[in-house]
C-alpha positions as CSV (number, residue, x, y, z in Angstrom):
1,M,5.1,6.7,31.8
2,A,7.8,4.3,30.5
3,E,11.1,5.8,29.6
4,L,11.2,6.8,25.9
5,I,14.0,5.4,23.9
6,N,15.1,7.5,21.0
7,R,14.7,6.2,17.5
8,P,16.8,8.8,15.7
9,Q,16.2,7.4,12.2
10,Y,12.5,8.4,12.5
11,L,12.7,11.4,14.8
12,N,15.1,13.0,12.4
13,Q,12.7,12.6,9.6
14,L,10.0,14.5,11.6
15,I,12.5,17.2,12.6
16,Q,13.7,17.6,8.9
17,N,10.0,18.1,7.9
18,K,9.1,20.4,10.8
19,D,7.4,23.6,9.6
20,V,7.3,22.4,6.0
21,D,3.8,22.9,4.7
22,L,3.0,19.1,4.4
23,V,1.0,16.9,6.7
24,K,3.4,14.4,8.3
25,I,1.8,10.9,8.4
26,V,3.5,8.2,10.4
27,T,2.2,4.8,9.4
28,G,3.0,1.3,10.6
29,I,1.6,-1.8,12.4
30,R,0.2,-1.3,15.8
31,R,2.7,-1.1,18.7
32,S,5.7,-0.5,16.4
33,G,6.5,2.7,18.2
34,K,4.4,5.4,16.4
35,S,3.0,6.9,19.6
36,S,6.4,6.9,21.3
37,L,7.8,8.7,18.3
38,L,5.2,11.4,18.6
39,D,6.0,11.7,22.3
40,L,9.7,12.0,21.5
41,F,8.8,14.7,18.9
42,H,6.6,16.5,21.5
43,Q,9.6,16.5,23.9
44,Y,11.8,17.9,21.1
45,L,9.4,20.8,20.5
46,L,9.4,21.7,24.2
47,Q,13.2,21.5,24.4
48,N,13.4,23.8,21.4
49,G,11.4,26.6,22.9
50,I,7.8,25.8,21.7
51,P,5.4,26.7,24.5
52,D,3.1,23.9,25.7
53,S,0.1,26.0,24.8
54,N,1.2,25.8,21.2
55,I,1.1,22.0,21.1
56,I,-2.1,20.0,20.9
57,H,-1.4,16.3,21.3
58,M,-4.2,13.8,21.3
59,N,-4.6,10.0,21.0
60,M,-7.9,9.6,19.3
61,E,-8.4,6.1,20.6
62,S,-8.7,7.5,24.2
63,L,-12.2,7.4,25.5
64,R,-11.6,11.1,26.5
65,Y,-12.4,11.9,22.9
66,R,-15.2,9.4,22.4
67,D,-17.5,12.2,21.2
68,L,-15.2,13.4,18.5
69,T,-16.2,10.7,16.1
70,N,-16.7,12.8,13.0
71,Y,-14.8,15.6,11.3
72,L,-17.1,18.4,12.3
73,S,-17.1,17.8,16.0
74,F,-13.3,17.2,15.8
75,Y,-12.8,20.4,13.9
76,D,-14.8,22.5,16.3
77,Y,-13.1,21.0,19.4
78,I,-9.6,21.7,18.0
79,S,-10.4,25.1,16.6
80,K,-11.3,26.4,20.1
81,K,-7.9,25.1,21.4
82,I,-5.7,26.7,18.8
83,V,-4.0,29.8,20.3
84,G,-3.7,32.8,18.0
85,D,-0.1,33.4,18.9
86,G,2.5,31.8,16.6
87,K,2.4,28.4,15.0
88,T,0.5,25.6,16.7
89,Y,1.7,22.0,16.4
90,L,-1.1,19.5,16.0
91,I,-0.2,15.9,16.9
92,F,-2.9,13.3,16.5
93,D,-2.5,9.6,17.2
94,E,-4.6,6.9,15.6
95,L,-6.6,9.4,13.6
96,Q,-8.5,6.7,11.7
97,A,-11.0,6.8,14.7
98,V,-12.4,10.1,13.3
99,E,-14.7,9.7,10.3
100,H,-13.6,11.8,7.3
101,W,-10.8,13.2,9.4
102,E,-9.0,14.3,6.2
103,K,-11.6,17.1,5.7
104,A,-10.8,18.6,9.2
105,I,-7.0,18.3,8.6
106,E,-7.3,20.1,5.3
107,S,-9.4,22.8,6.9
108,F,-6.8,23.3,9.8
109,R,-4.2,23.8,7.1
110,L,-6.3,26.5,5.4
111,D,-7.7,28.3,8.4
112,F,-4.8,28.4,10.9
113,D,-1.0,28.7,11.2
114,V,-0.4,25.0,12.1
115,D,2.1,22.2,11.5
116,I,0.3,18.7,11.5
117,Y,1.6,15.3,12.5
118,I,-0.6,12.2,12.5
119,T,-0.3,8.4,12.9
120,G,-2.4,5.5,11.8
121,S,-2.3,1.7,12.0
122,N,-3.7,0.9,8.6
123,A,-3.3,1.9,5.0
124,Y,-6.9,3.0,4.7
125,L,-5.6,6.1,6.3
126,L,-4.0,6.9,3.0
127,S,-7.1,5.8,1.0
128,T,-8.3,7.5,-2.1
129,E,-10.5,10.2,-0.6
130,F,-7.6,11.3,1.5
131,S,-5.1,11.2,-1.3
132,T,-7.4,13.2,-3.5
133,L,-8.0,15.8,-0.9
134,L,-4.4,16.2,0.2
135,S,-2.7,15.2,-3.0
136,G,0.9,16.0,-2.9
137,R,0.5,17.8,0.4
138,Y,1.6,15.1,2.8
139,V,4.7,13.1,3.5
140,E,4.5,9.5,4.7
141,I,7.0,8.2,7.2
142,R,6.8,4.4,7.4
143,M,7.7,3.0,10.8
144,L,9.0,-0.5,11.0
145,P,9.8,-2.6,14.1
146,L,13.3,-2.4,15.5
147,S,16.2,-3.0,13.2
148,F,18.9,-5.3,14.6
149,K,21.0,-2.2,15.3
150,E,18.1,-0.6,17.3
151,F,17.5,-4.0,19.0
152,L,21.0,-3.9,20.4
153,D,20.4,-0.4,21.8
154,F,17.0,-1.2,23.2
155,Y,17.9,-4.3,25.2
156,E,20.4,-4.9,28.0
157,F,22.5,-8.0,27.5
158,A,24.9,-9.8,29.9
159,P,28.5,-8.7,29.0
160,N,29.5,-12.2,27.9
161,I,26.8,-12.6,25.2
162,T,28.3,-12.6,21.7
163,V,26.8,-10.7,18.8
164,D,25.8,-14.0,17.2
165,E,23.8,-14.9,20.2
166,K,22.1,-11.5,20.2
167,F,21.3,-12.0,16.6
168,Q,19.7,-15.4,17.4
169,R,17.5,-13.7,19.9
170,Y,16.5,-11.1,17.3
171,L,15.5,-13.9,14.9
172,Q,13.5,-15.5,17.6
173,F,11.8,-12.6,19.3
174,G,11.6,-10.0,16.5
175,G,11.7,-6.3,16.9
176,M,8.4,-5.1,18.5
177,P,9.6,-2.5,21.0
178,I,7.0,-3.5,23.6
179,L,8.9,-6.9,24.2
180,R,11.7,-5.0,25.9
181,E,9.6,-5.1,29.1
182,Y,9.7,-8.9,29.2
183,K,13.5,-9.3,29.0
184,F,13.3,-12.3,26.6
185,N,10.8,-14.3,28.6
186,E,9.3,-16.4,25.8
187,A,5.8,-17.0,27.3
188,R,5.2,-13.4,28.3
189,S,6.6,-12.1,24.9
190,N,4.3,-14.5,23.0
191,Q,1.3,-13.3,25.1
192,A,2.2,-9.7,24.2
193,L,2.5,-10.5,20.5
194,E,-0.7,-12.4,20.6
195,G,-2.4,-9.4,22.0
196,I,-1.1,-7.1,19.3
197,Y,-1.9,-9.6,16.6
198,S,-5.6,-10.0,17.8
199,T,-6.0,-6.3,17.9
200,V,-4.7,-5.9,14.4
201,V,-6.9,-8.7,13.1
202,L,-10.0,-7.5,15.0
203,R,-9.7,-3.7,14.7
204,D,-7.7,-3.1,11.6
205,I,-8.9,-5.9,9.4
206,L,-12.2,-7.5,10.4
207,Q,-13.9,-4.2,11.5
208,R,-12.9,-2.6,8.3
209,N,-13.9,-5.4,6.0
210,N,-17.5,-6.4,6.5
211,G,-18.1,-10.0,5.7
212,A,-14.4,-11.0,6.1
213,D,-14.1,-14.5,7.6
214,Q,-11.8,-14.7,10.6
215,S,-10.9,-18.4,10.2
216,M,-10.1,-17.8,6.5
217,L,-7.9,-14.9,7.4
218,Q,-6.1,-17.0,10.0
219,K,-5.5,-19.8,7.4
220,I,-4.0,-17.5,4.9
221,M,-1.9,-15.8,7.5
222,L,-0.5,-19.2,8.6
223,F,0.1,-20.2,5.0
224,L,2.0,-17.0,4.3
225,C,4.0,-17.4,7.6
226,S,5.0,-20.9,6.6
227,N,6.0,-19.8,3.1
228,I,8.0,-16.7,3.6
229,G,10.3,-16.0,0.8
230,S,8.7,-18.6,-1.5
231,I,7.2,-17.7,-4.8
232,T,3.4,-18.1,-4.6
233,S,0.3,-16.9,-6.5
234,P,-3.1,-16.4,-5.0
235,N,-4.4,-19.3,-7.2
236,S,-1.8,-21.7,-5.9
237,I,-2.5,-20.7,-2.3
238,G,-6.2,-21.2,-2.9
239,N,-5.6,-24.7,-4.3
240,V,-3.5,-25.7,-1.3
241,L,-6.0,-24.4,1.2
242,S,-8.9,-26.0,-0.7
243,N,-7.1,-29.4,-0.6
244,E,-6.4,-29.1,3.1
245,G,-10.1,-28.3,3.7
246,D,-11.1,-31.5,1.7
247,I,-8.9,-33.6,3.9
248,Q,-10.2,-32.2,7.1
249,A,-13.9,-31.9,6.3
250,G,-14.1,-34.8,3.8
251,K,-15.9,-32.4,1.4
252,S,-14.7,-30.0,-1.2
253,K,-14.6,-26.3,-0.7
254,N,-12.9,-24.4,-3.4
255,I,-11.1,-21.2,-2.4
256,A,-10.7,-18.9,-5.4
257,G,-7.5,-17.0,-6.1
258,K,-9.5,-13.8,-6.0
259,T,-10.6,-14.5,-2.4
260,V,-7.0,-15.2,-1.4
261,D,-5.9,-12.0,-3.1
262,K,-8.5,-10.0,-1.1
263,Y,-7.3,-11.4,2.2
264,I,-3.6,-10.8,1.4
265,A,-4.6,-7.2,0.6
266,M,-6.2,-6.9,4.0
267,L,-3.0,-8.1,5.7
268,R,-1.0,-5.7,3.6
269,N,-3.3,-2.8,4.5
270,A,-2.8,-3.5,8.2
271,F,1.0,-3.5,7.6
272,V,1.3,-7.2,8.6
273,F,2.7,-8.4,5.2
274,F,4.5,-6.9,2.3
275,S,4.0,-8.3,-1.2
276,V,7.0,-8.0,-3.5
277,G,6.7,-8.1,-7.3
278,R,9.1,-9.8,-9.7
279,Y,11.3,-7.8,-12.1
280,D,12.8,-9.1,-15.2
281,V,16.4,-7.9,-15.0
282,K,17.2,-8.5,-18.6
283,G,13.9,-7.4,-20.1
284,K,13.8,-4.5,-17.6
285,Q,10.1,-4.8,-16.8
286,L,7.9,-5.7,-13.9
287,L,6.2,-9.0,-14.2
288,K,2.6,-9.4,-13.2
289,T,2.7,-12.8,-11.7
290,L,4.3,-14.8,-8.9
291,G,5.5,-12.5,-6.2
292,K,6.7,-13.2,-2.7
293,N,5.3,-12.1,0.7
294,Y,7.4,-11.0,3.7
295,I,6.1,-10.5,7.2
296,I,6.6,-7.2,9.1
297,D,8.2,-8.9,12.1
298,M,9.6,-12.3,12.9
299,G,8.1,-12.4,16.4
300,F,4.6,-12.7,14.9
301,R,5.6,-15.6,12.7
302,N,7.3,-17.5,15.5
303,M,4.4,-16.8,17.9
304,L,2.0,-18.4,15.3
305,L,4.2,-21.3,14.1
306,G,6.8,-21.8,16.8
307,Y,10.4,-21.0,16.2
308,R,12.2,-23.5,14.0
309,D,15.9,-23.3,13.2
310,A,15.3,-25.2,10.0
311,D,13.7,-22.1,8.5
312,R,16.7,-19.8,9.1
313,G,17.4,-19.3,5.4
314,H,13.9,-17.8,4.8
315,I,14.0,-15.9,8.1
316,I,17.2,-14.1,7.3
317,E,15.9,-13.3,3.8
318,N,12.9,-11.6,5.4
319,I,15.3,-9.6,7.7
320,V,17.3,-8.4,4.7
321,F,14.1,-7.4,2.9
322,L,13.0,-5.2,5.9
323,E,16.5,-3.7,6.2
324,L,16.4,-2.7,2.6
325,L,13.1,-0.9,3.2
326,R,14.6,0.9,6.2
327,R,17.4,2.1,3.9
328,D,14.8,3.6,1.6
329,Y,15.2,1.1,-1.3
330,R,12.4,0.0,-3.5
331,V,12.6,-3.8,-3.6
332,Y,11.8,-6.4,-6.2
333,I,12.5,-10.1,-6.7
334,G,14.8,-10.4,-9.7
335,K,14.3,-12.8,-12.6
336,V,17.4,-13.4,-14.6
337,G,16.7,-15.8,-17.5
338,E,15.5,-19.0,-15.8
339,T,17.2,-18.1,-12.5
340,E,16.4,-15.8,-9.7
341,V,18.1,-13.1,-7.6
342,D,16.6,-12.7,-4.1
343,F,16.5,-8.9,-4.3
344,V,16.9,-6.1,-6.8
345,A,17.0,-2.9,-4.6
346,E,16.7,0.5,-6.2
347,K,17.0,4.1,-5.3
348,P,16.9,7.0,-7.8
349,S,20.7,7.1,-7.9
350,D,21.6,3.5,-7.1
351,K,20.9,-0.2,-7.6
352,L,21.9,-3.3,-5.7
353,Y,21.5,-7.0,-6.5
354,I,21.5,-9.2,-3.4
355,Q,21.5,-12.9,-2.7
356,V,20.8,-14.2,0.8
357,T,21.9,-17.6,2.0
358,E,22.8,-19.1,5.3
359,S,26.2,-20.3,4.2
360,M,28.4,-20.2,1.1
361,Q,30.7,-23.0,2.3
362,A,29.3,-25.8,0.1
363,P,30.6,-25.5,-3.5
364,E,27.1,-26.2,-5.0
365,T,25.5,-23.6,-2.8
366,R,28.1,-21.1,-3.8
367,E,27.6,-21.8,-7.5
368,R,23.8,-21.6,-7.1
369,E,24.0,-18.2,-5.4
370,L,26.6,-16.7,-7.7
371,R,25.3,-17.9,-11.0
372,P,22.3,-15.5,-11.3
373,L,24.5,-12.5,-10.2
374,R,27.2,-13.4,-12.9
375,M,24.4,-13.4,-15.5
376,I,23.5,-9.8,-14.9
377,P,25.1,-7.7,-17.5
378,D,25.3,-4.3,-15.7
379,N,27.9,-2.9,-13.3
380,Y,25.8,-2.2,-10.3
381,E,26.9,-3.6,-6.9
382,K,26.3,-7.4,-6.5
383,I,26.4,-8.8,-3.0
384,V,25.9,-12.2,-1.3
385,L,24.9,-12.0,2.3
386,S,25.5,-15.0,4.6
387,M,26.2,-16.0,8.1
388,D,29.8,-17.0,7.1
389,R,32.8,-15.4,8.6
390,N,35.6,-16.3,6.2
391,F,38.4,-14.6,4.4
392,I,37.0,-14.7,0.9
393,N,35.1,-11.5,0.5
394,C,34.9,-11.3,-3.2
395,Y,34.1,-13.7,-6.1
396,D,34.8,-12.2,-9.5
397,G,33.7,-8.8,-8.3
398,I,30.7,-10.1,-6.4
399,K,31.0,-9.1,-2.7
400,S,30.5,-11.7,0.0
401,L,29.6,-10.0,3.3
402,N,28.6,-11.3,6.7
403,L,24.9,-10.5,7.3
404,I,25.4,-9.2,10.8
405,D,28.2,-6.9,9.7
406,W,26.0,-5.6,6.9
407,L,23.0,-5.0,9.2
408,L,25.3,-3.1,11.6
409,S,27.0,-1.0,9.0
410,E,25.8,2.5,8.5
411,N,25.2,1.9,4.9
412,A,25.7,-1.3,2.9
413,L,27.5,0.7,0.3
414,E,30.2,2.1,2.6
415,Q,31.9,-1.3,2.9
């Protein structure tokens, strides 16, 4: 078995929730490290005196459990294995393989002294039947690919490589933990990403959505990858794709906004994309139209489109978005009058306004980035993140921070 590398941010969440009467659900795209996290937690239990007989740990995609396809056979199988002595820890990987698994999980909670941990690679795991049955009795831990900070811990670098060069590799290869085995070999890494991507498309999207068209899904995926961080609407995407189809086929095929919307929802449910709504900062309300879409990991985008340095502005914006999610913010695009702020990030006790740009050196760029922030009438923290390393770290109370420093800081607010 490959050596497990600790991901304390996630392991600590499981440890903090241990023995709390809630089902712990770890969600995230395939191969983002969910199974390894459960293995780490299993090790933690053993190291803390839990006997092996009190831990039942199964990956439901293994053929060993091919007969446990519905909740009744699953329930009977596990019930026989639960020892009567002390609490039993139930750890189930990829539980979406068991039909109506939620009924069995709820029954274990009622019938036995258990603490339950499960993972799944699509959002259908948290679908309505499940939410109704377990309403308020579960906690979701969303697992993302490696942050830049984790990336530096995961990989071994030659001693003379600068942090900027390491960051460049992060932008190019992304943060899927599996790539560590390929030591930045581009061809092998792309093959691995392609494998994960096809599995996600085939298993988590097409299998679940009867009648979904693989080539349409691919077109929309490529469009979203090319337009990361751009404001789009399902209708405008439909129009662009319809026109492309006209040119290629010489005949018209209209792709409705509704169709596009449906496919974007499929990509969201498989944790490939996040859709972010717009928030009117002055009117203090969420707007219904024109959001943005961000991808779960840069490696997939570069595998599909090729890596282009010209896109760095959008790429770093995507990285900031994911980092804000890791820091437990709810994230919106901010509308301020006619202008826009890249991110409004909220927690119950805190709010941040963030602009992301590759450089603030040019006066017109500086003006463009600062203007929306200056127009916001409240006193919450306002930050511009860029790749610059200069001596000016504040403009009229608006902080200017280096992106890499911010990513590596414990917390953006401690600076």
